[in-house]
Steps between C-alpha positions, in 0.01 A plus 500: 500500500851410418683689230666317215888474512535710176345794694789477751759491209338822357549705819841338602831664402734210536467121543717354775560123500750429775518114451749306705427160353298346221537334168403562132328802351321722743167603352486793753813644330364454150160641606647817655705579186195418279322782686799725440635510850876529545624208697720474807583144601760256606701265269246229601219708357649497157597128488410334171480817304800566292611854463287650766775597705579776253143645538384477872670640800651246727575493876632221718421677842216696627718820488597431133130451406399813684778692326375378157144591585593849601724547179203417292262715686739800469616446133222530252729410205609174660141431602376538142799311347426213743135496427552499130772233501287278724187515279713441188660198679145360584391547140795340347506194741148447631249646256259270324699520186827432672358189671330390166843538329685300773233219486512501103873474515490222763250317303702514185817381688291195628338433155835498328675258754 
């Protein structure tokens, strides 16, 4: 029997998303932060998400990504801060209420024009 992905998030310490190409918001990035995992990724991994470069740990090479992972594994305070900021970011930008507010705003903009 296959385990749900959320089970893996619960036993994982860090999410690593070493993307080299792609476009738009990456659901795997949002999902990992939703589950409270600190994130190590590339600049491609945060494309389309304003302000995320202040929250996640970025690396451009395999060595840089490995260094960020080791830093988080060895630094409980940094791990907890990254986890908390990531969860807050998801709540602010991707929660049901955030999406509802965005859609309501966009609808009002259309209705006024």
